[in-house]
N, C-alpha and C positions, 0 to 999 in steps of 0.2 A: 513576432512569431508568426510564421504561417498555419493556417487550417490543418494541413497534413503534417503529422510528427512522427518521431519514433520516440518511444518510451522503453525506458530499462527499469525494471524494478526488481532490487536485490535482496533478499530477507535472510535474515539469520537468527536462530533460534537457540537458545541455550537452555535446555531443560532445567527446569528448577529441582527436579527429583533426580537427576542425572551425576554421576560423578566423573563424567568424561572433562578432559581438561576442553576450555573453550577452543583452543585452535584445532579441536578434532572433528568440530561441528562444520559441515559443508554448508556454504550459501546456496540459496535457491536463487535462481535468476529468470527472470521473463523479459524477451525483448520482443516487441510487437509493434505494429504499425497502430497509430490512434489518429484521432481527430481531436484540434485543441480549438477552444475559443474563450474569449475574455467577456463577462458581462458585469456589468457594476461592481467592476474592481476586483471581481473574482474570477480566478483562473479554474476552468474546465478541461479535463482529459477524458475522453470515451473511447473504449476499446472492447472487444470481443474476447472472451477468453475461452479456449477449448478443453475440456478435460479428457484426458486419455483413456480409452476403453468405454467411453459414458458417450451416448448420443446427445446433442444438443449443445446450447451455448449459453454462457453466463455474460451477461451485460454488464459493464464495469464502467463506474463513473467515479474520478479522484476530481473532488473540488477543494480547492486551496484559497483560503480568507486569510490575507495578509501573512503574519508570519508566526501566527500561533494557532492555528486551526486548521485540520486537514480532514476531510471526509472521503470514506471508500464505501461507495454503494454498490451492492452486487445484485443481481435479479437475473433469474432463471434457474440453472441446478443448484444453486446455492444462493440464499436469500441472506443480506445482511445489511446492515448500515452503522458501521464503524466511525465514531469521532473522535480524534484525536486533538486535544487541547492541552496546553502546555500546563504541567502540574494539576491536572485533573483526572479524575477516573470517570469514565463513561461504560456503562451498561447496555447491551444491545441483544437481541437474539438472533443467533447465526443458524439458519436453516437449511440443512443438506437433505440429499435424498434418504439418509439414513436416521435422522430425527433432527431435534431441534436442541442446541445448548445456549446458556445464559454466558455470555462471552463479556469480562470485564477488560478495559484498556486502560491502564494508568500512566500517562505519558510523562517520562521524567525530562525528556529534554527535545527540542524541535528545531531545526534550522532551516529556513526557507530562502534561497537567493534566486530571484527573479532579474533576467537582463532581456535586453530585446532577442537575444540567439537562443536562450535555453533557461529552464528552470531546474535546479537541483533542491532536492529534498532530502533531508535526514532526520530520523525518527529513532530515539530509544524510548522502549515503553516495556512495562509488565504486563503479561497476558494472565489471566485467571479464567476458569471455565468453571460454572456452577459454583461461584466462590472458592475455589481451590486453586492455588498457585499453579500455573503450568510452565512457563517460561520469562527470561528475559530476551527481548526480543530487539533487533535493529532492523530499520527499512532504510533503504536509500533507492532514490528516484532520482532519474536524469531524462528530462523531456526536452528535445529538440527537433527544431524544422527539419523535415527530411531532405530538404536541398542543401543544407548548410554542409554536411559531413563532418561536423564536428561533436563526434558521439562518444562517450565513455561508458565503459562495462565495470562491473564489480565492487565489491565492498572495501 
């Protein structure tokens, strides 16, 4: 894969306290240009995130290690280091301009498919904030070379 990539990240959160049917929740999707590199068998994707209505940028780094570990590191307006590992719960502090929260992610399933042309990731996890269940979540990522033209969207 080339250094210049496009990354699509789709997220769907089913609120743990909501009575809404799952099909009434709308996925959130971000498509952006990013930089990719592979070092010591680990895949890295780095991109900047703009927050609407707020000045400044959040630097994001996705680190994929094998097929059972993924990290999302945010630095800037929001700061966190979320670790997703199959069948494990990881805790981290998520710092925002409005305050800090203790966030737990319990990864239920993870699929990582790496080819020469792209990387596909699918995560299912439970999210809690300050030890209170918040949501069942799904994240799908598609990372592809910008020059390939082989790009997919959506959950």
